[in-house]
N, C-alpha and C positions, 0 to 999 in steps of 0.2 A: 590634456594630459591623459587621455583615455589610453588604457593599456594596449588595445589593438592597433592604435595609430602608430605606435613605434615598436611593436613587437615583431621586429623583422628578423629573418634568418641571417646568420653570419654577420651580426651587427658588430662592426670592427672599430678599433680606435681610429679616429680621424686625424691624420697628419695635416698640419697647417704650416704655411711658409713663415708666418709671423706669430708670435705668442698672442693669445687671446687674454687680455689683461682686464677686461671689464671696466674700462675707464669711465663708462657711464655711471658706474657705482662707486668707483675708487679714483677720483680725479687727482689725487696726490696733494694738490695745493688747497684742497678743501677736506672737511671731514667726510667719511663715507656717506653716500646718499642712499636713501631708502626708495625703492621702486615697487609699486604694487601692480600686479598683473591681472587682477580681477578674478582669479581662480581661487575658490575656497575649497577646503577639504573637510571631510567628516572626521570626528575623533575616532581613534582606534586604539584605546589604551589596552595593552596586554593584560591578561588575567593575572599574571605574575610579573612583578618587576623587582629589580635588585639594584644595589649600589656596588660599584667596584672601586678599588683604591689604587692610586699610583703615588702615594706619599714617598715611597723609597726609590722611585724612578724619576718621574717628571717633577715631583716635589723636591727631591733631594738635589737635583741638578741645578736648582735655583738658590741654594743656600750652602752653608758649611756642611760637609758630610756628617751624617749620623755615625755614631760608634755602633759596633755590633750589639752591645748591650742596649743602647737606645732603640735600635731597630727591633730587637726581641721584645723589649718592654712595650713599645708602641703597637707592635703586631699583636701582642697579648691583649692589649686594650681594645684593638679593633675586633678581635675575636669576642671579647666580652660585650662590646657594643652591638655586634651583629646578632647576638642571641642564638637560641637553639636551632632556629630555622636558617641560619647562615645568610641573613639579609645583606651583610657585607660579603659578597660572594667571592671576590678575588682580591689579592694584593700583588702588585707588579714590582719586580725586582730587576736591578741591573745584574749582569753576570760577568762583568769584565775583570774586576780586580779580585785579588785573594780575599780581601775583606768582604766584597760583595758575595762571594761564594760561601764564605764562613757564615754570613748572616742568613743566607738561604738555608744552609744546613742546620743552623741553630734554631731557626723558626720551624723547619720541618720536624726537628726532633721533639718539638712540643707536642706533636701528635694531634693537632687540631684538624678537623675536617674543613673548617672555614676560618678565615678566608683561604681559598685555594692559592697556592704559591705559583705564580706564572712569571715567565721571563720576558725579555725585550731584546731585540737585535736590529742591526742594520741589514739591508738586503744584500749581504756579501757572504761569500763562502767561508771567509775567515771567522765571521761571527757564527756561522752555522756549526763550526767545530765546537765552539763554546756551548751552544745550545745542546748539541748532541751529548756532551758530558755532564749536563746540569741535572738531568732526570726530571725536568719539568714536563708536565703533560700538555701545556699550552704555552705558546710564545708569540708575543707581539712583534711586528716588523714594520718599521716606518717606510711608507710608500708615498712620497709626495705626488700629488696629482694635479696641482695647478700649473699653468704655464709659467708662472713666476719661478717655480722650482725646476720644472722640466727643461725649460730653455736656458736658465741661468745657472742652475746647479749642475746640469749635465749638458753643457754646450755642444752643439753639433750632432746630438743623437736624435732628437725628435721624439714625438710622443710614442710611436709604435715600438721603437727600440727600447725606450725606457721601460714601458709597460712589459715588454717581453722579458727584460732582465728581472723585473720583479717576479714575474710568473715562474721563471726558471728556479729562482731561490725558493719560492713558495712550494713548488713541486717537490723540491728536496726535503723541505720540512714535512710535507705529507708522507714522503717515503720513510722518514724516521718514525712514523707513527705518532707524531706530535700535531696537535691542533694548531694551525696557524691563525693568527689574528692580524689582519692587515689594517694598518693605521693610515687612513686616507688623509695625510697631512695637507693642510690648507684647502680642504674640500669646499669651504665657503667662498673660494675664489676660483674654483675649477670649472672646466667645461664638462658639465654633468653628462650630457648625452654623447659628447665626442670622446671622452676619456673614461669617466667613472663607470657608466653603465656597461660598456664593452669589457672593461677590466673585471668587474664583478661577475659578469656572465661567464667569463672564461674561468674564473675561480669556482663558480658553481659546477662547471664541467669537471674540473680537477677534483672537486669534492666528491662528485659521484664516482669518478674513476677510482679513487682510493678508499671510498667508503668511510670517509671521515668528515665531520663538520668543520667549518671555519667560522671565524667571527669577523665582523666589519666594525672597526671603530671610526666613526665619523668625527674628524678632528676640526673643530673651529679654532684653528691655530692662533689667529690674531684677535679672537673675541669679537668678530664682526658679524657673526650670525644673528639672525632675527627670529623671535619666537612666534611670529605671526604667519598663519597659513596663507594669508593674502599677499604676502611679500613675494617678490620674484626670486627664482633661482639665479645664482647659487646661494644667496644669502638666507633664504627661508629654511630654517631647521625642519619645520613640519614637512615641507616639500622634499627635502633631501631624504628624510626618513621614509616618506611615502614612495618615492621612486625606488629606493633600495628594497623596500618591502613588497611593493606591488609590480614594479617593472622588472626588477631583477630576481624576484621571488626569494629573497633572503628572509627566513623566518624571524619573527620578532625576537626570539630568545638568542639569535645570533647577531643582533644589532645593538651597538653601544654608541653613546654620544660622549664626546670628550670636549668640554668647553673651556674657554679662558675668559677672564673678567676685565678685559681692557676697557670696555664700555659699561661695566656694571650689569651685564646681561647674562652672565654665566649661569646663575640659578634659573632665570626665566627660560633660557634656551634649553637647559637640561629638563625642566618640567615639560616643556613643549615636546621634547623628544619622547618622553614617556607617553604623553597624551596622544601622540600621533603614530605610535607603533614600535618604538624601541623598548626592549625590556631592561636595558642596562644603561646607567649613567656613570661616568668615570670621574672621580674626585680626588682631592687630597685633604688631609687633616688641616684645618684652619685655612684652607685655600692657598697654602704656600706653594708658589710655583713661578714660572717665568713671568717677567715684567709685572703686570698687575695681578698675577696669580691665577690659580685654577679655580674650579668650582669647589666651595667648601663642603666637605663631606658631612659635617654636622648640620648644615642647612638642608641638605637633601634627605637626611633622616627625618626631619620635621616635615618636609614637603611630601615624603612618602606617606606619612600619616595623613596629611592633607588630602591626598588623592585616594588612598585606600581606606581611610577611616579607622585605621588601627596601626599600631607599631609592629605588630606581628612578632613580638618577642624581643625587639630591640630594647636595650637598656639605656635610656637617655641620660641617666645619672653618670654613666661612664664618660660622657662628653665633658663634664666638669672635671673628672679625674684626668682626662687627656689634656685639658687646658692647664691644670695645675702642674702636670708633668712637664709640659713645654716650658713653663715659667720657672719652676723650681729645680728641675733636673737638667734641662737643656739650656736655660738662660735666655729663652726667647721671650721678647716683650710683646704681649698682646695689646693692641690699642684699646684704651678703656671704652671706646664707643663701638667696638666690634660686636656685631650681632651674636646673640646666644651665649658667647663665652667672655665677652668684654666685661670689665669691672662694673660699668654703668648700665649693662643690659637691663637689669630689673631694679635700678636705683633711680629714684626721682629727685630732682633738684628743686623743682618749682613748688612753691607753697600751695598753689591751687590744685596741683596734682596730688600732693600729700594729703590735702583736705579730702579729695575724692577717694583716696585709698582708705582713709579713716572711716568714711561712710560705707564704702563697699570695696573690698580688696580687688575685685575683678574690674573696677572702673578703668584703671590704667595699666592693666597687665593682660597679655593675650592668653595666658594659661597659668596653671599653678606651678610656678617656677621652683617652689620647694619640693613638690612631689616629683616633677619630671627632671629637674636638674640638681636637686639637693642644694638649692640656693634660695633662701627666704628673701622676699622683697626687702629693699632697703631705701634709705633716704640720705642724701648728702645735705648737710646743713650749710646754707650759704646766705647771702644777702636777701635772696628771694624766697627762702623757705617758709617764713612766717611762723605763726604759732603752730599751725598744723604740722610743719616740718619738725619742730621741736618735739611735739607730742609723738609723732610717728617714730622718730629716732629713739626716744626713751622706751616706748613700748617694744620696739624691735630689738634694741640692744639688750634690754633686761628680760626679754621673753615674757612680757606681761600679757596675760589673757583674761578674758571675762571681766569680772568685777575688779580685778587687780589692775586693769589698764588705767593709765592716767588720761586726763582730758585737758582741754584748754583752760578749764577753771580750777584744775588741781593746783593747790598752793605751790609756788616756786616756778611754775611753767612760764608765767608772764615775766617774772624777774629774769629768767634765763634768756628769754626772747629779747628783752630790753637790753641786756648786756651785749648780746650778739649784734643787735642793731647799732649800738654805740660803737662797736669795733669797726663796722663798715662806714659809719658816719665819719670816723676819724681817718678813713682812707684805706682800710684793709681790702685786699683783692682776692686772697685765697680762701678756700672753704674752711670750715671749722672741722678739725680732726676729731677722731674719737676720744683721744686723751684729753683734749680741751673740753669736749662736751662732758666727759666724766668729771673734770674739775669743776665745771659749772653746776653739775648735779650735786656734787659733794658740798658745794657752797650754798646752794639754794634749796636742795631737797635731801639733806643728809639722812633723813629717815628712810629714804628709798634705798640708799646704799646698804644700810643695815638690814633692811627687809630682804634685799635681793642677794645678800652675801652668800647665803647657803645654796642658792639656785644657780648662780652664774659666776664665772670667774671674772672679777673686776680688777683690771690692771691699773694701778696708779703709781706714778713716779714718786 
């Protein structure tokens, strides 16, 4: 993969009589197969990295449409999450319907510098008219590059004609003074050197001709990309980024990765894109998107800090506000075991874990969830919670600290535990709810309710 070995003049799109479908990787009657080629790459993490958002475009097309108000509210929360440095750099919008355009205008009227409002289009002249009237400074364009799409979506044209059509429309976007962003759809099944490299090189020439930059979005459309530099093309995300960065000379700040989560690899692939040279990763709130979903934006906020050692002004407490908005205002049900925002994310059910938390709160938590997410750690009382679970629940619910905390030996704790144990011995299967726990505390520790009455709001039926 040395640059000079393929840095040929007039490197053209290679037409082929039959589609190259990489059946050695994708046999159809088996899961996709991983092939390693023995070539390893050095890390090349850009000095500055960002997150981009496609909640209102790729995310929205996989669910019931958002209302204009919901879009404005979520866009505002994205702005708050991104912080003063605009680490949520862009948010992508449809431009087709009247409602789409109203949402764009309403968000634009908020006057925020970030996220930048960008558009999306198909590579057609009809869509170009919409883009022209939208006043966006940058617009994405879907450009499928695998033979699965070139041969079967555009039958009879072949690679060269299809790529030429893309280039014609991209040039018109340049002429409008708008920065084009080409979405290399299905790039993880594409002929990289027969299609992608010559296509991007021609885009580089157009960019120089019009004096405008362009962006490349590497789309792992089916979530089949791999985060390992040793994996073979076209599945290796590090190698895809390396080729675009080093062979095509696309600067890191113009490289973006867009992943899907069909094999639970979306976050890992996005991290690898950052590590090997892409400055941008594209996500949706809560990972909502086609099929198994997109890369969750909230996950990449935390992975950003993993890589950079700092949140650079991002306000992670807003993530909890976003989750609450989805559930309370939109009616979206977040799975309880969903990372970071799920109900059980920082809640322990196991007694042995609760006992560990009593001894040291950091034992079963990766970070201070109260400080970073405005979510104190909790415990769910069940058959396996033990005395430690009862103690942790009481201290957590009543906000007891220091000498006021109850322990396993505090009068009433054992009695509460014994009554819970008896419920499960009699066949109970569900966990003990907060109101039930409060009733048990009232029965066995009435003094605690009286003592805590002025500090916490205790709800009793």
